Biotite code that builds the C-alpha atoms (Angstrom):
import biotite.structure as struc

atoms = struc.array([
    struc.Atom([17.995, -27.717, 27.016], chain_id="A", res_id=1, res_name="THR", atom_name="CA", element="C"),
    struc.Atom([14.604, -29.467, 25.571], chain_id="A", res_id=2, res_name="SER", atom_name="CA", element="C"),
    struc.Atom([14.967, -27.734, 22.572], chain_id="A", res_id=3, res_name="THR", atom_name="CA", element="C"),
    struc.Atom([18.831, -28.704, 22.577], chain_id="A", res_id=4, res_name="VAL", atom_name="CA", element="C"),
    struc.Atom([17.792, -32.234, 23.267], chain_id="A", res_id=5, res_name="LYS", atom_name="CA", element="C"),
    struc.Atom([15.291, -32.485, 21.182], chain_id="A", res_id=6, res_name="ARG", atom_name="CA", element="C"),
    struc.Atom([17.364, -31.820, 17.830], chain_id="A", res_id=7, res_name="TRP", atom_name="CA", element="C"),
    struc.Atom([20.608, -34.115, 18.814], chain_id="A", res_id=8, res_name="LEU", atom_name="CA", element="C"),
    struc.Atom([17.550, -36.574, 18.836], chain_id="A", res_id=9, res_name="SER", atom_name="CA", element="C"),
    struc.Atom([16.798, -35.872, 15.590], chain_id="A", res_id=10, res_name="ARG", atom_name="CA", element="C"),
    struc.Atom([20.665, -35.681, 13.984], chain_id="A", res_id=11, res_name="TRP", atom_name="CA", element="C"),
    struc.Atom([21.240, -39.376, 15.976], chain_id="A", res_id=12, res_name="LYS", atom_name="CA", element="C"),
    struc.Atom([18.175, -40.914, 14.275], chain_id="A", res_id=13, res_name="THR", atom_name="CA", element="C"),
    struc.Atom([17.595, -38.792, 10.691], chain_id="A", res_id=14, res_name="ASP", atom_name="CA", element="C"),
    struc.Atom([20.810, -37.199, 10.296], chain_id="A", res_id=15, res_name="LYS", atom_name="CA", element="C"),
    struc.Atom([18.420, -34.952, 9.276], chain_id="A", res_id=16, res_name="TYR", atom_name="CA", element="C"),
    struc.Atom([17.876, -31.184, 10.905], chain_id="A", res_id=17, res_name="LEU", atom_name="CA", element="C"),
    struc.Atom([15.641, -29.623, 8.085], chain_id="A", res_id=18, res_name="ASP", atom_name="CA", element="C"),
    struc.Atom([12.410, -28.326, 9.675], chain_id="A", res_id=19, res_name="ASP", atom_name="CA", element="C"),
    struc.Atom([9.366, -30.871, 9.274], chain_id="A", res_id=20, res_name="HIS", atom_name="CA", element="C"),
    struc.Atom([6.428, -30.115, 7.066], chain_id="A", res_id=21, res_name="ILE", atom_name="CA", element="C"),
    struc.Atom([3.975, -27.849, 9.326], chain_id="A", res_id=22, res_name="ARG", atom_name="CA", element="C"),
    struc.Atom([0.876, -28.637, 9.150], chain_id="A", res_id=23, res_name="GLU", atom_name="CA", element="C"),
    struc.Atom([-1.978, -26.222, 10.448], chain_id="A", res_id=24, res_name="GLY", atom_name="CA", element="C"),
    struc.Atom([-5.704, -25.260, 9.958], chain_id="A", res_id=25, res_name="ARG", atom_name="CA", element="C"),
    struc.Atom([-6.401, -25.080, 6.089], chain_id="A", res_id=26, res_name="PRO", atom_name="CA", element="C"),
    struc.Atom([-6.992, -22.390, 4.388], chain_id="A", res_id=27, res_name="TRP", atom_name="CA", element="C"),
    struc.Atom([-10.951, -20.965, 3.745], chain_id="A", res_id=28, res_name="VAL", atom_name="CA", element="C"),
    struc.Atom([-10.011, -20.257, 0.495], chain_id="A", res_id=29, res_name="THR", atom_name="CA", element="C"),
    struc.Atom([-9.055, -21.496, -2.804], chain_id="A", res_id=30, res_name="SER", atom_name="CA", element="C"),
    struc.Atom([-6.421, -20.390, -5.281], chain_id="A", res_id=31, res_name="GLU", atom_name="CA", element="C"),
    struc.Atom([-9.011, -19.423, -7.790], chain_id="A", res_id=32, res_name="ALA", atom_name="CA", element="C"),
    struc.Atom([-10.638, -17.232, -5.061], chain_id="A", res_id=33, res_name="GLN", atom_name="CA", element="C"),
    struc.Atom([-7.824, -16.384, -3.400], chain_id="A", res_id=34, res_name="ASP", atom_name="CA", element="C"),
    struc.Atom([-7.310, -14.710, -7.308], chain_id="A", res_id=35, res_name="ASN", atom_name="CA", element="C"),
    struc.Atom([-10.703, -12.896, -6.837], chain_id="A", res_id=36, res_name="SER", atom_name="CA", element="C"),
    struc.Atom([-9.704, -11.373, -4.325], chain_id="A", res_id=37, res_name="ILE", atom_name="CA", element="C"),
    struc.Atom([-6.478, -10.284, -5.863], chain_id="A", res_id=38, res_name="VAL", atom_name="CA", element="C"),
    struc.Atom([-8.375, -9.223, -9.124], chain_id="A", res_id=39, res_name="ASN", atom_name="CA", element="C"),
    struc.Atom([-10.868, -7.596, -7.152], chain_id="A", res_id=40, res_name="ALA", atom_name="CA", element="C"),
    struc.Atom([-8.318, -5.079, -5.499], chain_id="A", res_id=41, res_name="VAL", atom_name="CA", element="C"),
    struc.Atom([-7.159, -3.903, -9.205], chain_id="A", res_id=42, res_name="LEU", atom_name="CA", element="C"),
    struc.Atom([-10.972, -3.506, -10.365], chain_id="A", res_id=43, res_name="ALA", atom_name="CA", element="C"),
    struc.Atom([-11.575, -1.456, -7.294], chain_id="A", res_id=44, res_name="ILE", atom_name="CA", element="C"),
    struc.Atom([-10.523, 2.418, -7.337], chain_id="A", res_id=45, res_name="ASP", atom_name="CA", element="C"),
    struc.Atom([-8.785, 3.237, -3.872], chain_id="A", res_id=46, res_name="GLU", atom_name="CA", element="C"),
    struc.Atom([-9.646, -0.441, -2.566], chain_id="A", res_id=47, res_name="PRO", atom_name="CA", element="C"),
    struc.Atom([-10.006, -1.185, 0.661], chain_id="A", res_id=48, res_name="THR", atom_name="CA", element="C"),
    struc.Atom([-10.023, -4.512, 2.353], chain_id="A", res_id=49, res_name="SER", atom_name="CA", element="C"),
    struc.Atom([-14.093, -3.915, 4.040], chain_id="A", res_id=50, res_name="GLN", atom_name="CA", element="C"),
    struc.Atom([-14.335, -2.504, 0.149], chain_id="A", res_id=51, res_name="LYS", atom_name="CA", element="C"),
    struc.Atom([-12.914, -5.701, -1.472], chain_id="A", res_id=52, res_name="VAL", atom_name="CA", element="C"),
    struc.Atom([-14.804, -7.918, 1.122], chain_id="A", res_id=53, res_name="GLN", atom_name="CA", element="C"),
    struc.Atom([-18.267, -6.048, -0.071], chain_id="A", res_id=54, res_name="HIS", atom_name="CA", element="C"),
    struc.Atom([-17.695, -6.336, -3.624], chain_id="A", res_id=55, res_name="GLN", atom_name="CA", element="C"),
    struc.Atom([-16.686, -10.463, -2.642], chain_id="A", res_id=56, res_name="LEU", atom_name="CA", element="C"),
    struc.Atom([-19.743, -10.808, -0.747], chain_id="A", res_id=57, res_name="GLN", atom_name="CA", element="C"),
    struc.Atom([-22.187, -9.490, -3.787], chain_id="A", res_id=58, res_name="ASN", atom_name="CA", element="C"),
    struc.Atom([-20.219, -11.972, -5.703], chain_id="A", res_id=59, res_name="HIS", atom_name="CA", element="C"),
    struc.Atom([-21.321, -15.110, -3.244], chain_id="A", res_id=60, res_name="SER", atom_name="CA", element="C"),
    struc.Atom([-17.799, -15.756, -1.320], chain_id="A", res_id=61, res_name="LEU", atom_name="CA", element="C"),
    struc.Atom([-17.970, -15.083, 1.967], chain_id="A", res_id=62, res_name="ASN", atom_name="CA", element="C"),
    struc.Atom([-14.896, -14.099, 3.671], chain_id="A", res_id=63, res_name="VAL", atom_name="CA", element="C"),
    struc.Atom([-13.626, -11.773, 6.779], chain_id="A", res_id=64, res_name="SER", atom_name="CA", element="C"),
    struc.Atom([-11.683, -9.022, 6.260], chain_id="A", res_id=65, res_name="GLU", atom_name="CA", element="C"),
    struc.Atom([-8.725, -10.363, 7.916], chain_id="A", res_id=66, res_name="ARG", atom_name="CA", element="C"),
    struc.Atom([-8.393, -13.373, 5.014], chain_id="A", res_id=67, res_name="THR", atom_name="CA", element="C"),
    struc.Atom([-8.595, -10.333, 2.497], chain_id="A", res_id=68, res_name="VAL", atom_name="CA", element="C"),
    struc.Atom([-5.801, -8.621, 4.219], chain_id="A", res_id=69, res_name="ARG", atom_name="CA", element="C"),
    struc.Atom([-3.617, -11.796, 4.094], chain_id="A", res_id=70, res_name="ARG", atom_name="CA", element="C"),
    struc.Atom([-4.247, -12.632, 0.732], chain_id="A", res_id=71, res_name="ARG", atom_name="CA", element="C"),
    struc.Atom([-3.363, -9.695, -0.643], chain_id="A", res_id=72, res_name="LEU", atom_name="CA", element="C"),
    struc.Atom([-0.094, -9.464, 1.558], chain_id="A", res_id=73, res_name="HIS", atom_name="CA", element="C"),
    struc.Atom([0.429, -12.936, 0.157], chain_id="A", res_id=74, res_name="GLU", atom_name="CA", element="C"),
    struc.Atom([0.271, -11.448, -3.483], chain_id="A", res_id=75, res_name="ALA", atom_name="CA", element="C"),
    struc.Atom([2.556, -8.409, -2.056], chain_id="A", res_id=76, res_name="GLY", atom_name="CA", element="C"),
    struc.Atom([0.290, -5.614, -2.335], chain_id="A", res_id=77, res_name="LEU", atom_name="CA", element="C"),
    struc.Atom([1.365, -3.062, -0.112], chain_id="A", res_id=78, res_name="GLN", atom_name="CA", element="C"),
    struc.Atom([-0.587, -1.500, 2.804], chain_id="A", res_id=79, res_name="TYR", atom_name="CA", element="C"),
    struc.Atom([0.210, 2.342, 1.899], chain_id="A", res_id=80, res_name="SER", atom_name="CA", element="C"),
    struc.Atom([-2.061, 5.890, 1.477], chain_id="A", res_id=81, res_name="LEU", atom_name="CA", element="C"),
    struc.Atom([-3.418, 6.552, -1.788], chain_id="A", res_id=82, res_name="PRO", atom_name="CA", element="C"),
    struc.Atom([-2.115, 8.141, -4.216], chain_id="A", res_id=83, res_name="LEU", atom_name="CA", element="C"),
    struc.Atom([-2.805, 11.843, -4.447], chain_id="A", res_id=84, res_name="SER", atom_name="CA", element="C"),
    struc.Atom([-3.338, 13.524, -7.712], chain_id="A", res_id=85, res_name="LYS", atom_name="CA", element="C"),
    struc.Atom([-0.775, 15.201, -9.483], chain_id="A", res_id=86, res_name="PRO", atom_name="CA", element="C"),
    struc.Atom([-0.246, 18.812, -8.184], chain_id="A", res_id=87, res_name="LEU", atom_name="CA", element="C"),
    struc.Atom([0.739, 20.282, -11.821], chain_id="A", res_id=88, res_name="LEU", atom_name="CA", element="C"),
    struc.Atom([-0.713, 18.469, -15.037], chain_id="A", res_id=89, res_name="ALA", atom_name="CA", element="C"),
    struc.Atom([0.684, 18.685, -17.826], chain_id="A", res_id=90, res_name="SER", atom_name="CA", element="C"),
    struc.Atom([-0.928, 22.379, -18.888], chain_id="A", res_id=91, res_name="LYS", atom_name="CA", element="C"),
    struc.Atom([0.794, 23.946, -15.798], chain_id="A", res_id=92, res_name="HIS", atom_name="CA", element="C"),
    struc.Atom([3.922, 22.468, -16.757], chain_id="A", res_id=93, res_name="ARG", atom_name="CA", element="C"),
    struc.Atom([3.732, 23.816, -20.166], chain_id="A", res_id=94, res_name="GLN", atom_name="CA", element="C"),
    struc.Atom([2.454, 27.352, -18.838], chain_id="A", res_id=95, res_name="ASP", atom_name="CA", element="C"),
    struc.Atom([5.303, 27.282, -16.412], chain_id="A", res_id=96, res_name="ARG", atom_name="CA", element="C"),
    struc.Atom([7.658, 27.166, -19.159], chain_id="A", res_id=97, res_name="LEU", atom_name="CA", element="C"),
    struc.Atom([6.265, 29.520, -21.043], chain_id="A", res_id=98, res_name="GLN", atom_name="CA", element="C"),
    struc.Atom([6.541, 32.070, -18.397], chain_id="A", res_id=99, res_name="TRP", atom_name="CA", element="C"),
    struc.Atom([10.268, 30.972, -17.335], chain_id="A", res_id=100, res_name="ALA", atom_name="CA", element="C"),
    struc.Atom([11.422, 31.891, -20.935], chain_id="A", res_id=101, res_name="THR", atom_name="CA", element="C"),
    struc.Atom([9.579, 34.508, -21.152], chain_id="A", res_id=102, res_name="GLN", atom_name="CA", element="C"),
    struc.Atom([11.105, 36.021, -18.088], chain_id="A", res_id=103, res_name="ALA", atom_name="CA", element="C"),
    struc.Atom([14.629, 34.649, -18.532], chain_id="A", res_id=104, res_name="GLN", atom_name="CA", element="C"),
    struc.Atom([15.277, 38.204, -19.580], chain_id="A", res_id=105, res_name="ASN", atom_name="CA", element="C"),
    struc.Atom([13.950, 40.442, -17.144], chain_id="A", res_id=106, res_name="LEU", atom_name="CA", element="C"),
    struc.Atom([16.092, 42.052, -14.494], chain_id="A", res_id=107, res_name="ASP", atom_name="CA", element="C"),
    struc.Atom([15.416, 40.119, -11.257], chain_id="A", res_id=108, res_name="TRP", atom_name="CA", element="C"),
    struc.Atom([17.138, 42.813, -9.126], chain_id="A", res_id=109, res_name="ASN", atom_name="CA", element="C"),
    struc.Atom([14.751, 45.230, -9.851], chain_id="A", res_id=110, res_name="LYS", atom_name="CA", element="C"),
    struc.Atom([11.761, 42.221, -8.873], chain_id="A", res_id=111, res_name="ILE", atom_name="CA", element="C"),
    struc.Atom([10.131, 42.037, -5.197], chain_id="A", res_id=112, res_name="ILE", atom_name="CA", element="C"),
    struc.Atom([8.899, 38.789, -4.120], chain_id="A", res_id=113, res_name="ALA", atom_name="CA", element="C"),
    struc.Atom([8.227, 36.970, -1.291], chain_id="A", res_id=114, res_name="THR", atom_name="CA", element="C"),
    struc.Atom([7.063, 33.344, -0.172], chain_id="A", res_id=115, res_name="ASP", atom_name="CA", element="C"),
    struc.Atom([6.719, 32.786, 3.210], chain_id="A", res_id=116, res_name="GLU", atom_name="CA", element="C"),
    struc.Atom([4.490, 30.589, 4.765], chain_id="A", res_id=117, res_name="THR", atom_name="CA", element="C"),
    struc.Atom([3.219, 29.845, 8.183], chain_id="A", res_id=118, res_name="THR", atom_name="CA", element="C"),
    struc.Atom([3.396, 26.160, 9.261], chain_id="A", res_id=119, res_name="PHE", atom_name="CA", element="C"),
    struc.Atom([1.325, 25.021, 12.634], chain_id="A", res_id=120, res_name="ARG", atom_name="CA", element="C"),
    struc.Atom([2.595, 21.948, 13.796], chain_id="A", res_id=121, res_name="PHE", atom_name="CA", element="C"),
    struc.Atom([-0.537, 20.609, 16.086], chain_id="A", res_id=122, res_name="LEU", atom_name="CA", element="C"),
    struc.Atom([-1.597, 17.483, 17.772], chain_id="A", res_id=123, res_name="PHE", atom_name="CA", element="C"),
    struc.Atom([-5.055, 17.923, 16.786], chain_id="A", res_id=124, res_name="PHE", atom_name="CA", element="C"),
    struc.Atom([-4.524, 18.439, 13.505], chain_id="A", res_id=125, res_name="SER", atom_name="CA", element="C"),
    struc.Atom([-2.290, 15.862, 13.506], chain_id="A", res_id=126, res_name="LEU", atom_name="CA", element="C"),
    struc.Atom([-5.393, 13.570, 14.904], chain_id="A", res_id=127, res_name="ILE", atom_name="CA", element="C"),
    struc.Atom([-8.058, 15.363, 12.555], chain_id="A", res_id=128, res_name="PHE", atom_name="CA", element="C"),
    struc.Atom([-5.511, 14.192, 9.123], chain_id="A", res_id=129, res_name="VAL", atom_name="CA", element="C"),
    struc.Atom([-5.016, 10.744, 10.562], chain_id="A", res_id=130, res_name="LEU", atom_name="CA", element="C"),
    struc.Atom([-8.823, 9.816, 10.976], chain_id="A", res_id=131, res_name="THR", atom_name="CA", element="C"),
    struc.Atom([-10.063, 11.021, 7.191], chain_id="A", res_id=132, res_name="ILE", atom_name="CA", element="C"),
    struc.Atom([-6.322, 9.427, 5.456], chain_id="A", res_id=133, res_name="ILE", atom_name="CA", element="C"),
    struc.Atom([-7.935, 6.069, 4.144], chain_id="A", res_id=134, res_name="SER", atom_name="CA", element="C"),
    struc.Atom([-4.980, 3.567, 3.530], chain_id="A", res_id=135, res_name="PHE", atom_name="CA", element="C"),
    struc.Atom([-5.126, 1.095, 0.653], chain_id="A", res_id=136, res_name="VAL", atom_name="CA", element="C"),
    struc.Atom([-3.266, -1.617, -0.885], chain_id="A", res_id=137, res_name="ARG", atom_name="CA", element="C"),
    struc.Atom([-1.724, -1.669, -4.207], chain_id="A", res_id=138, res_name="ARG", atom_name="CA", element="C"),
    struc.Atom([1.275, -3.283, -5.514], chain_id="A", res_id=139, res_name="LYS", atom_name="CA", element="C"),
    struc.Atom([5.030, -2.417, -4.896], chain_id="A", res_id=140, res_name="THR", atom_name="CA", element="C"),
    struc.Atom([6.457, 0.535, -7.186], chain_id="A", res_id=141, res_name="LYS", atom_name="CA", element="C"),
    struc.Atom([3.201, 1.683, -8.619], chain_id="A", res_id=142, res_name="PHE", atom_name="CA", element="C"),
    struc.Atom([3.216, 5.278, -10.034], chain_id="A", res_id=143, res_name="SER", atom_name="CA", element="C"),
    struc.Atom([1.214, 7.285, -12.468], chain_id="A", res_id=144, res_name="TYR", atom_name="CA", element="C"),
    struc.Atom([3.374, 7.766, -15.076], chain_id="A", res_id=145, res_name="GLU", atom_name="CA", element="C"),
])
């Protein structure tokens, strides 16, 4: 009920129900330093907040990893898995297309092919994979092409 009373008294005195400006602890970094944090991410291959922090320390800007993560989040850089190399290069695509056009007139009833694969999903494998995967920050909708 204290919240309701506070809002009612605010309405009676000010006729104004919008939130007031909230004050908090001042930021450790300036706007120029925030821009340098974002630029550091764009300069590093597979950037992590730890790599960015070390690079900034080399340029005499001492900020915590958490501050780096906050500034990157505010700049719209998502936390995601690193991009993997495309499985097929353009040469591979051309070779496949050439083979497909050559094999187009084959009698496929005379060809025996198998493509069976066994997949094993083990909890240990999942833990192992998660420990070797690193996460990076990048702009949304970023791709190779």
